[in-house]
C-alpha positions, -999 to 999 in steps of 0.1 A, spaced: 162 -239 41 126 -250 38 123 -238 3 155 -256 -8 141 -289 5 108 -283 -13 89 -278 20 69 -246 18 33 -237 22 20 -204 10 2 -189 40 -19 -167 17 -37 -198 5 -53 -200 40 -77 -172 31 -105 -188 50 -88 -181 83 -108 -155 102 -88 -124 110 -95 -111 145 -109 -76 150 -115 -72 112 -152 -62 117 -143 -37 144 -115 -21 124 -137 -18 93 -165 -2 114 -140 23 129 -125 32 95 -159 36 79 -170 59 107 -138 80 103 -145 82 65 -180 93 71 -170 119 97 -141 135 78 -114 119 101 -129 133 133 -124 105 158 -144 122 186 -175 112 167 -164 75 165 -158 68 202 -180 37 203 -163 21 173 -129 31 187 -137 15 221 -149 -17 205 -117 -19 184 -94 -13 214 -113 -39 235 -110 -64 207 -72 -59 202 -66 -60 239 -84 -93 241 -62 -107 213 -29 -100 232 -29 -132 253 -40 -156 225 -15 -178 208 -7 -173 171 -27 -191 145 -11 -224 134 -13 -212 97 12 -185 105 38 -208 120 35 -238 97 65 -228 76 86 -227 108 77 -263 116 83 -274 80 117 -259 80 125 -275 114 114 -309 101 134 -303 69 166 -295 89 163 -327 109 157 -348 78 186 -335 57 213 -332 84 
């Protein structure tokens, strides 16, 4: 509905939004690549990644991810 009414924002344009746990995931994947996929050698990076992802569970979603929902909701109210 939002697209038909001309109300749409491409969330990919919000590229400046920081993605949580990206540094920890990159460090873990690099460690795996250096150690031929043996995760026993990457326990520190794995623990940091798990800690970060568990800390993100209780946080609300970023507004940039839900902006299209709100635009569609406003569009429905306007055109009905």
